[in-house]
C-alpha positions in Angstrom: 111.4 -23.4 -40.0 108.0 -24.9 -40.8 107.5 -28.3 -39.3 105.2 -30.5 -41.5 104.1 -33.7 -40.0 104.3 -36.5 -42.5 102.3 -39.7 -42.3 104.3 -42.8 -43.1 101.3 -44.3 -44.9 101.2 -41.4 -47.5 103.6 -42.8 -50.0 101.2 -43.5 -52.9 102.3 -41.8 -56.1 105.9 -41.5 -54.9 108.8 -43.3 -56.5 110.5 -46.2 -54.7 113.3 -43.9 -53.5 110.8 -41.4 -51.9 108.8 -44.1 -50.2 111.9 -45.8 -48.9 113.2 -42.4 -47.6 110.1 -41.9 -45.6 110.2 -45.5 -44.3 113.9 -44.9 -43.3 113.1 -41.7 -41.5 110.2 -43.4 -39.6 112.6 -46.2 -38.5 115.2 -43.7 -37.3 112.8 -41.7 -35.3 111.3 -44.7 -33.7 114.6 -46.1 -32.2 117.7 -44.3 -30.8 120.4 -46.5 -32.6 120.2 -48.8 -35.6 123.0 -51.2 -36.6 123.7 -50.6 -40.4 123.2 -54.2 -41.5 119.9 -54.6 -39.6 118.6 -51.3 -41.0 119.5 -52.2 -44.5 117.8 -55.6 -44.1 114.6 -53.9 -42.8 114.5 -51.7 -45.9 115.5 -54.5 -48.4 118.5 -52.7 -49.7 122.2 -53.0 -49.8 124.5 -51.3 -47.3 125.8 -49.0 -50.1 122.2 -48.0 -51.0 121.5 -47.3 -47.4 124.5 -45.0 -47.2 123.2 -43.0 -50.2 119.8 -42.8 -48.5 121.4 -41.4 -45.4 123.2 -38.8 -47.4 119.9 -37.8 -48.9 118.4 -37.3 -45.4 121.3 -35.1 -44.5 120.7 -33.0 -47.6 117.1 -32.5 -46.3 118.3 -31.2 -43.0 118.3 -34.3 -40.8 121.3 -34.6 -38.5 122.2 -38.3 -39.2 125.2 -39.5 -37.2 127.1 -42.6 -38.5 129.6 -44.9 -36.8 131.9 -46.8 -39.2 133.2 -50.3 -38.7 131.9 -53.9 -38.3 129.5 -52.8 -35.5 128.7 -49.5 -37.2 125.3 -48.0 -37.3 123.1 -44.8 -37.5 121.1 -42.5 -35.3 119.4 -39.2 -35.4 121.2 -36.5 -33.4 119.7 -33.3 -32.0 119.7 -30.5 -34.6 119.5 -26.7 -34.7 116.0 -26.8 -35.9 113.1 -29.2 -35.7 112.8 -31.2 -39.0 109.7 -32.8 -40.3 108.3 -35.7 -38.4 107.0 -39.0 -39.8 104.1 -40.5 -37.8 102.2 -43.7 -38.3 98.4 -43.7 -38.2 98.0 -44.4 -34.5 100.8 -41.8 -33.6 99.1 -39.1 -35.8 95.7 -39.7 -34.1 97.3 -39.7 -30.6 99.0 -36.5 -31.3 95.9 -34.8 -32.5 93.9 -36.0 -29.4 96.7 -34.8 -27.1 96.8 -31.4 -28.6 93.0 -31.2 -28.4 93.2 -31.9 -24.6 96.1 -29.4 -24.2 94.0 -26.7 -26.0 91.3 -27.1 -23.3 93.7 -27.1 -20.4 93.8 -24.0 -18.1 97.6 -23.6 -18.4 98.9 -20.3 -19.4 100.6 -20.1 -22.7 99.7 -23.6 -23.9 96.1 -23.4 -25.1 96.8 -21.0 -28.1 99.9 -22.9 -29.2 98.1 -26.2 -28.9 95.4 -24.9 -31.1 97.8 -23.8 -33.7 99.7 -27.1 -33.8 96.4 -29.0 -33.9 95.3 -27.1 -37.0 98.5 -27.9 -38.8 98.4 -31.6 -37.9 94.7 -32.0 -38.9 95.2 -30.1 -42.2 97.7 -32.6 -43.5 96.0 -35.7 -42.2 94.4 -38.3 -44.5 90.6 -38.1 -44.5 90.3 -41.4 -42.7 92.4 -40.2 -39.8 90.7 -36.8 -39.7 87.4 -38.7 -39.3 88.7 -40.7 -36.4 90.0 -37.6 -34.6 86.6 -35.8 -35.2 84.7 -38.8 -33.9 86.7 -39.1 -30.8 86.3 -35.3 -30.1 82.5 -35.5 -30.7 81.9 -38.6 -28.6 84.0 -37.6 -25.6 82.3 -35.7 -22.6 84.9 -33.4 -21.2 85.0 -32.5 -17.5 85.9 -29.1 -16.1 88.4 -30.8 -13.7 89.7 -34.4 -14.0 92.8 -36.4 -13.5 94.8 -37.5 -16.5 93.2 -40.7 -17.9 95.4 -43.8 -18.1 96.8 -44.3 -21.6 94.8 -46.7 -23.9 95.6 -48.1 -27.4 94.4 -45.5 -29.9 92.8 -48.2 -32.1 90.1 -49.5 -29.8 89.6 -45.9 -28.4 88.8 -44.5 -31.9 86.8 -47.6 -32.9 84.4 -47.0 -30.0 84.3 -43.2 -30.8 83.4 -43.8 -34.4 80.6 -46.1 -33.4 79.3 -43.4 -31.0 79.4 -40.8 -33.7 77.8 -42.9 -36.4 75.1 -44.5 -34.1 76.5 -48.0 -35.0 75.8 -50.9 -32.8 79.0 -52.3 -31.2 80.1 -55.8 -30.0 83.0 -56.5 -27.7 84.1 -58.9 -25.0 84.0 -57.4 -21.5 85.9 -58.5 -18.3 84.1 -57.7 -15.2 85.6 -56.8 -11.8 85.6 -60.4 -10.7 87.5 -61.6 -13.7 84.6 -63.0 -15.7 84.5 -62.4 -19.4 81.4 -62.3 -21.6 80.2 -60.8 -25.0 78.3 -57.6 -25.0 76.1 -56.1 -27.8 75.4 -52.4 -27.1 74.2 -49.1 -28.6 77.1 -46.7 -27.7 76.3 -43.2 -26.5 79.4 -41.3 -25.1 82.9 -41.7 -23.9 83.8 -40.3 -20.5 87.3 -39.9 -19.1 86.8 -39.9 -15.3 89.4 -40.1 -12.7 92.2 -42.2 -14.3 89.9 -44.3 -16.4 88.0 -44.1 -19.7 84.3 -45.2 -19.6 81.8 -46.0 -22.4 78.1 -45.1 -21.6 76.0 -47.4 -23.7 72.6 -49.2 -23.8 73.1 -53.0 -23.3 70.9 -54.7 -25.7 70.8 -58.0 -23.9 70.2 -56.5 -20.4 67.9 -53.9 -21.6 69.3 -51.2 -19.6 71.9 -48.5 -19.6 75.5 -49.4 -18.6 78.9 -47.8 -18.2 81.9 -49.9 -19.2 85.6 -49.4 -18.3 87.4 -49.2 -21.6 90.5 -50.9 -20.2 88.2 -54.0 -19.8 86.8 -53.8 -23.2 88.4 -56.3 -25.7 88.2 -56.3 -29.5 85.4 -53.6 -30.0 83.9 -53.9 -33.5 81.1 -52.2 -35.3 78.3 -54.5 -36.5 77.2 -52.3 -39.4 73.7 -52.0 -37.8 72.6 -48.4 -37.2 70.2 -47.4 -34.5 68.0 -44.5 -33.5 69.5 -42.8 -30.6 67.6 -43.5 -27.3 66.9 -41.0 -24.6 70.1 -40.9 -22.6 70.1 -42.1 -19.0 71.0 -38.6 -17.6 71.5 -35.1 -18.9 75.2 -35.6 -18.1 77.0 -38.8 -19.2 79.9 -38.0 -16.7 77.4 -37.8 -13.8 75.8 -41.1 -14.9 79.2 -42.8 -14.7 80.1 -41.1 -11.4 76.7 -42.4 -9.9 77.5 -45.9 -11.1 80.9 -45.8 -9.4 79.4 -44.5 -6.2 77.0 -47.3 -6.1 79.6 -50.0 -6.3 81.7 -48.6 -3.4 80.8 -46.8 -0.2 81.8 -43.2 -0.9 83.6 -40.9 1.5 81.5 -37.9 2.5 83.6 -34.8 2.3 82.7 -31.3 3.6 85.0 -28.3 3.6 84.8 -24.5 3.9 86.6 -22.9 0.9 87.7 -19.3 0.8 86.2 -18.4 -2.5 82.7 -17.6 -3.9 80.5 -20.7 -4.7 80.4 -19.6 -8.3 84.1 -20.1 -8.6 84.1 -23.5 -7.0 81.2 -24.7 -9.3 83.2 -23.6 -12.4 86.2 -25.7 -11.4 84.7 -28.8 -9.7 80.9 -28.3 -9.9 80.6 -31.6 -11.7 81.7 -33.5 -8.7 80.7 -31.2 -5.7 78.0 -28.9 -4.3 78.8 -25.4 -3.2 76.8 -22.9 -1.3 77.9 -19.4 -0.2 78.4 -18.8 3.5 79.1 -15.8 5.5 82.8 -15.3 6.1 84.6 -12.8 8.2 87.7 -12.9 5.9 86.0 -12.4 2.7 83.9 -14.7 0.3 83.6 -18.3 1.4 81.5 -21.3 0.6 80.6 -24.7 2.0 81.6 -27.6 -0.3 80.2 -31.1 -0.1 81.3 -34.0 -2.3 81.5 -37.7 -2.4 85.0 -39.3 -3.1 86.2 -42.8 -3.7 89.3 -42.1 -1.5 90.8 -39.3 0.4 93.5 -38.7 -2.3 90.8 -37.8 -4.8 89.4 -35.2 -2.4 92.9 -33.7 -1.8 93.4 -33.3 -5.5 90.0 -31.8 -6.1 90.3 -29.2 -3.3 93.9 -28.5 -4.0 93.1 -27.8 -7.6 91.0 -24.7 -6.5 94.2 -22.8 -5.6 92.7 -21.1 -2.5 92.6 -21.6 1.3 90.2 -24.2 2.6 89.4 -25.9 5.9 88.2 -29.5 6.1 85.2 -30.1 8.3 85.0 -33.8 7.8 86.0 -36.5 7.7 89.1 -36.6 10.0 90.9 -39.0 7.8 91.0 -36.3 5.1 92.9 -33.9 7.5 95.4 -36.7 8.1 95.9 -37.3 4.4 96.5 -33.5 3.9 99.2 -33.5 6.6 100.8 -36.5 4.8 100.7 -34.8 1.5 101.9 -31.5 2.9 104.9 -33.1 4.5 105.8 -34.8 1.2 105.6 -31.5 -0.7 107.8 -29.8 1.8 110.3 -32.5 1.5 110.2 -32.1 -2.3 110.8 -28.4 -2.0 113.7 -29.0 0.4 111.9 -27.4 3.3 112.2 -30.3 5.7 114.4 -33.4 6.1 113.4 -36.7 4.7 111.7 -39.2 7.1 114.0 -41.5 8.9 113.5 -45.2 8.2 113.2 -47.3 11.3 115.5 -50.3 11.1 113.7 -53.7 11.2 114.9 -56.9 12.7 113.8 -60.3 13.7 
């Protein structure tokens, strides 16, 4: 059956009963079990009216289970088909952003389905939410290969994205790596998901220079209403600018490996983070890959994502990390015994 996604804020023009039904559905979908008395209080209705509302949901195809008695309550049970969902504003934006990312992922069978789902969600979104999703998409610099970024509250993320899109100056409080907090006034340029972080590339109006800011350290971002003429960006690639800034803060690990694939293939997958040049190989195409990494784990993930054979030239620590990861994967696949714990004593 069709699966429309309803927004819990879309109740204008509906009667009290229809608005309450949507509110009831949102509450049931947000928690596994609701005591009847608490649910009636949240809705501002009597227990008898609540029972009628539950009957109405059952008529619409929602499998509502009820437990009678003093401690009775309600919950949604798994059904034979997926019923319409009720999402609040932040959930709707998060769903659209997640579908957009899935549509770009190189996973067989998911991209086309994600695009279809994304078109359905965006089609029924209120204009204000559609603008937020579009702003986030336009302001984000995607990378051909990256780890999943850590989750951030949708509200601050979209506020920064809208400021990037609209060329609106932004104010926020920023906590530095050493724990100091201070106010910032910037002209935002682009959002970059890199490693497990989100970064904002912006021109700092008080320091008169380009900076990158970790979004998990940005507090209370707010537009000022002041527009600005976009400046010449600090680099042709915002992700490369962020990467260079990270490398300057910590001594990077120099990685070199021989990969059993053409350089063009490697550049397509991890060319943003690595250099590759073809070399003569006896067993088919090969290339030499050089990159800088913050730690060996990142290099293992980057090289492993290529899906081909490779040999580490340096550093030796990377070979040790590969052996550690290989042993862990073998145990996960049931190919080797779990390591024995050495008993400790005083």
